[in-house]
C-alpha positions in Angstrom: -35.7 16.9 -1.5 -35.9 13.5 0.2 -33.2 12.5 2.8 -30.4 10.1 2.0 -31.1 6.5 2.9 -29.4 5.4 6.0 -27.4 2.6 3.9 -26.3 5.1 1.3 -25.2 7.4 3.8 -23.2 4.7 5.7 -21.3 3.6 2.7 -20.6 7.3 1.7 -19.3 8.0 5.2 -17.1 4.9 5.1 -15.6 5.8 1.7 -14.7 9.4 2.9 -13.4 8.4 6.2 -11.1 5.6 4.7 -9.8 8.0 2.2 -9.0 10.6 4.6 -7.4 8.2 7.2 -5.3 6.8 4.1 -4.2 10.3 3.1 -3.3 11.1 6.7 -1.1 7.9 7.3 0.6 8.4 3.8 1.5 12.0 4.6 2.7 11.3 8.2 5.2 8.4 6.9 6.3 10.9 4.4 6.9 13.5 6.9 8.7 11.1 9.3 10.8 9.9 6.3 11.7 13.4 5.4 12.6 14.3 9.0 14.6 10.8 9.5 16.5 11.7 6.2 17.6 15.1 7.3 19.0 13.7 10.4 20.7 10.5 9.1 22.4 9.8 5.8 21.4 6.2 5.7 17.9 5.2 4.8 15.7 3.7 7.5 12.3 2.1 7.9 10.3 5.3 7.3 12.2 6.0 4.1 11.4 2.4 2.9 7.8 2.7 4.0 7.5 5.9 1.9 9.2 4.2 -1.1 7.0 1.4 -0.8 3.7 3.4 -0.7 4.8 5.5 -3.5 5.4 2.4 -5.6 2.7 2.0 -8.3 3.0 -1.7 -8.1 1.4 -1.4 -4.5 -0.5 1.9 -4.9 -2.6 1.0 -8.0 -4.0 -2.2 -6.7 -5.0 -0.6 -3.2 -6.6 2.2 -4.9 -8.6 0.1 -7.3 -9.6 -2.0 -4.5 -11.0 0.9 -2.7 -12.4 2.8 -5.7 -14.1 -0.5 -7.2 -14.5 -2.5 -4.1 -16.7 -0.2 -1.9 -19.3 0.5 -4.8 -19.3 -3.1 -5.6 -19.8 -4.2 -2.1 -22.6 -1.6 -1.6 -24.3 -2.5 -4.9 -24.1 -6.4 -4.9 -23.7 -7.5 -1.4 -26.1 -5.0 0.6 -28.2 -3.8 -2.3 -27.7 -0.1 -1.1 -27.0 1.4 -4.7 -29.0 1.1 -7.9 -27.4 0.2 -11.3 -29.3 3.1 -13.0 -28.0 5.7 -10.4 -24.5 4.7 -11.1 -25.0 5.0 -14.7 -25.2 1.6 -15.9 -28.8 1.6 -17.2 -29.7 1.7 -20.9 -29.1 5.0 -22.5 -32.5 5.5 -24.1 -34.9 4.2 -21.5 -36.4 5.9 -18.5 -35.1 4.6 -15.2 -35.5 4.6 -11.4 -33.0 7.1 -10.8 -34.6 10.1 -12.6 -37.9 8.8 -14.0 -37.1 10.3 -17.6 -34.4 10.0 -20.3 -32.8 13.2 -21.3 -31.8 11.5 -24.8 -33.9 11.1 -27.9 -31.2 9.2 -29.8 -27.8 7.6 -29.6 -26.6 10.6 -31.8 -27.5 12.9 -28.9 -25.2 11.0 -26.5 -22.4 10.8 -29.0 -22.8 14.5 -29.8 -22.6 15.7 -26.1 -19.8 13.2 -25.4 -17.8 14.7 -28.5 -18.6 18.2 -27.5 -17.6 17.9 -23.9 -14.5 16.0 -24.6 -13.3 18.5 -27.2 -14.2 21.5 -24.9 -12.4 19.8 -21.9 -9.3 19.2 -24.2 -9.2 22.8 -25.3 -9.5 24.2 -21.8 -6.9 21.9 -20.3 -4.4 22.6 -23.1 -4.7 26.1 -22.5 -4.5 26.0 -18.7 -1.6 23.6 -18.6 0.7 25.2 -21.2 2.5 27.3 -18.7 3.1 24.1 -16.6 4.5 22.1 -19.5 6.8 24.9 -20.3 8.5 24.7 -17.1 9.1 21.0 -17.5 12.1 19.4 -19.0 11.6 16.8 -21.6 12.6 13.9 -19.2 10.1 15.3 -16.4 7.1 15.0 -18.6 4.7 12.3 -17.9 4.5 9.2 -20.4 1.2 7.7 -20.0 0.0 4.6 -21.8 -3.6 3.9 -22.8 -3.8 1.2 -20.1 -2.9 3.6 -17.6 -5.1 6.1 -18.5 -7.8 3.6 -18.6 -7.1 2.7 -15.0 -7.1 6.2 -13.8 -10.4 6.8 -15.5 -12.0 3.6 -14.1 -10.9 4.5 -10.5 -12.1 8.0 -10.6 -15.4 7.7 -12.7 -16.7 4.9 -10.5 -15.5 6.5 -7.5 -17.5 9.8 -8.6 -20.5 7.7 -9.7 -20.6 6.1 -6.3 -20.7 9.6 -4.6 -23.4 10.8 -7.1 -25.6 7.9 -6.6 -27.2 8.7 -3.3 -27.9 12.4 -3.9 -29.4 11.5 -7.3 -31.9 9.2 -5.7 -32.7 11.5 -2.9 -32.6 15.1 -4.7 -33.0 14.1 -8.4 -30.5 14.2 -11.4 -29.7 18.0 -11.4 -29.0 18.5 -7.7 -27.7 15.0 -7.1 -24.9 15.0 -9.8 -23.4 18.2 -8.5 -23.7 17.3 -4.8 -21.7 14.1 -5.4 -19.1 16.3 -7.2 -18.9 18.6 -4.2 -18.4 15.7 -1.9 -15.5 14.3 -4.2 -14.0 17.6 -4.1 -14.3 18.2 -0.6 -12.6 14.7 -0.1 -9.5 15.9 -2.2 -9.4 19.2 -0.6 -9.1 17.8 3.0 -6.3 15.5 2.0 -2.8 16.7 3.3 -1.1 14.4 0.6 -2.9 16.5 -2.2 -1.7 19.8 -0.8 1.8 18.6 -0.3 2.1 17.4 -3.9 0.6 20.4 -5.2 3.0 22.8 -3.5 6.2 20.5 -3.7 5.6 18.1 -6.5 6.5 20.6 -9.2 4.6 21.4 -12.5 3.6 18.0 -13.3 1.5 17.5 -10.2 0.0 21.0 -10.7 -1.0 20.0 -14.2 -2.6 16.5 -13.2 -4.5 18.5 -10.4 -5.9 21.0 -13.1 -6.7 17.9 -15.5 -8.5 15.9 -12.8 -10.5 19.0 -11.5 -11.6 19.6 -15.2 -12.6 16.1 -15.6 -14.8 16.3 -12.5 -16.5 19.2 -13.9 -16.9 17.7 -17.5 -17.7 14.2 -16.5 -20.4 15.4 -14.1 -22.2 17.5 -16.7 -21.9 14.6 -19.3 -23.6 12.3 -16.8 -26.4 14.9 -16.2 -27.0 14.9 -20.0 -26.7 11.2 -20.6 -26.7 9.2 -17.2 -24.0 6.9 -18.6 -21.0 5.9 -16.8 -19.3 4.3 -19.9 -19.4 7.5 -21.7 -17.7 9.5 -18.6 -15.3 6.8 -18.8 -14.6 7.5 -22.4 -14.2 11.0 -21.9 -11.8 10.5 -19.0 -9.7 8.1 -21.1 -9.4 10.5 -24.1 -8.7 13.6 -22.1 -6.3 12.0 -19.5 -4.4 10.4 -22.3 -4.4 13.3 -24.8 -3.8 16.2 -22.2 -0.6 14.5 -20.9 1.0 13.5 -24.3 -0.3 16.6 -26.4 3.1 18.4 -26.3 5.2 15.2 -27.5 2.7 14.5 -30.2 2.7 18.2 -31.4 6.5 18.4 -31.3 6.8 15.0 -33.0 8.7 13.4 -30.0 6.2 11.2 -28.8 7.9 8.4 -26.7 6.7 4.7 -26.7 3.8 4.0 -24.1 5.0 2.4 -20.9 3.4 -0.3 -19.1 0.4 0.1 -16.9 2.4 0.2 -13.7 4.4 3.0 -15.0 3.7 6.6 -13.8 
């Protein structure tokens, strides 16, 4: 196995450090806001800051700037990444990332995408059934196609960025899963993740389960197809259907909200 290039390693470290620092700052502001709120009835600057950070109108642009901006800078500005390694190359042609194509036809790509999407949806629906039953109708998430698309774009580009250095250094098989491990570690060391998991209720536990399943499924799909657009498609379908499945099956689906709504 070859070593990671210095440029790729630097961008990877920058991304992980920024994500960790942002999580620490967000958790600290939330903690101070909670402590201040217990001592005083009136809202103060910490509560206002916590509410501002929780606003999707602020959080979504910041997350997209981070998740898309760093890979774009590494790819276009410094040239530290390759489009093929990110999954932006042709489906059926061999490329610099792996040297070979694992697909013999577009039908193979479509088949793997449908199979993994269906399997992931089935597993997620089973795994989240208990959490959904503990939620009232008003607590359940209402996700539009636009919102699902933004979430998929953020996570899949972010994960592709983490895969690329390892794929170039260690090959497709080891590289895909090494990148997934780094993404999982980044989440596991986030205090905000654990706080929401323990105190956020069934909805946050459901989201964590769906996102974990998507990390595994999209990594396997990328290994088979080397296509970022196909992993985006899988993420959008699973992310949208998994959240709204109960409403659809009970005939009580609500109108889709705008992109900025949670």
